[in-house]
C-alpha angles and dihedrals in degrees: 000000000000115000123237106223094214092054101054130083127238088254091060092046093050091052097052113111107258097215096040103048123095122195117208122205117199113200137165145133128271109236148146114282097172132281093297104052134065121255091236097056094118091052092047091051091050091050092049092050090051092051094045092049090049089053091051089049094053094043098047100035109041114210094033123112132210118210119194114213121211117282110263116204091213114139123156095197138010138202091239122041109187093073109025137119110213138160136216115273097250091054093065093038096049094044090055092046094049095044092047094047090051088059093040088060087060090054102260119136113176120084133162129186121202117194120198088205120057103195121146099256093039094058093039092056092051091048090049089054089053092051091049091052090052092049094046090054097041093104091053090049094053093043090055091049093050092049092046095243121150108218140155112251118217112266129182111195127201095214100193092051089080091068103057112108120204092244091063091050092051091048095055113000101168109032137025115268109167122182090232136019123183088359132116097314098045094042091049090052091048091051090051093049100044120343092191092066093056114089112234090230088082087086091063099043115113127234103270111194125217114261105271093219113080089192091057092047090054092046092051089048093053091047091049092242099123107117145147125018139302125201132048112302093172090071093059124122131180090231090058090052092051090050091050094051093044091049090056093052097044090052094044105042098070089051092049092048090051089058092047087052091055108278120141108262092201091067094048107032103041122108127209087242092073095062092061110092097216089062093058119109097243100029093124091048091053090049089053092049091049091051091050091049091050091050092049091048091050091049092050092048092049092049091048091051093049092048090049091053 
């Protein structure tokens, strides 16, 4: 059975095999999914995916252990904006880096982050955390190679990044713009996770289409007016939600296992979102620095010209 990190003692943690233990981080925003679904649906989905993957791990690779980290309500962006609790990009990234490095110091090396929300900046921040972990342990990696040691290098994987097709990136490269939210898919998943938390009124909700104007959707997002649901909640079924969650795991697990066997995670779990500069954690800060440098350079040139005259 997967282990809940908050429920074990230090003795149990110290005795886990370092090269056969995988730590799963569930993260996601708290946001409005309509009048029938809980605000924490994204976080609940992420936690369930972590737990289910850990079960797969222990069943298919005997001797391995899955450890579920506490749920972290850290979402950079959300599909709705009027009622949503989000954080700045570096908050999620740095929390993952610090938590992972704390476990790396104990000798552990396998880490996976599941996000219940798959927006551009959310996935980019998790992928950035994975790159930082690789860079911080680069010296250890080269030292092991020079000495001829075979060791497992610390890897932090953004699990959901493996599922982002290029067409979705081209459709909405800088902010989330899903076809449905709180509709049939989300309601089915919620029913599969915990039917008691889904309000029965979902059966009477009408099919509410997404606003046809992408420009208006973006404007409402910026003005914090995005609210409610869009899609068809009345068509939801628990069985459909179970199928959706199982499909994610069955597609992901072979890729995860490949990384644990030595494959490069950057080539498997990297989305197209992360190559776009505006999605980076400190993009605005770099723009500000560039502007300051340009102003200083202009000032120096002007002074030099005046002195020359």
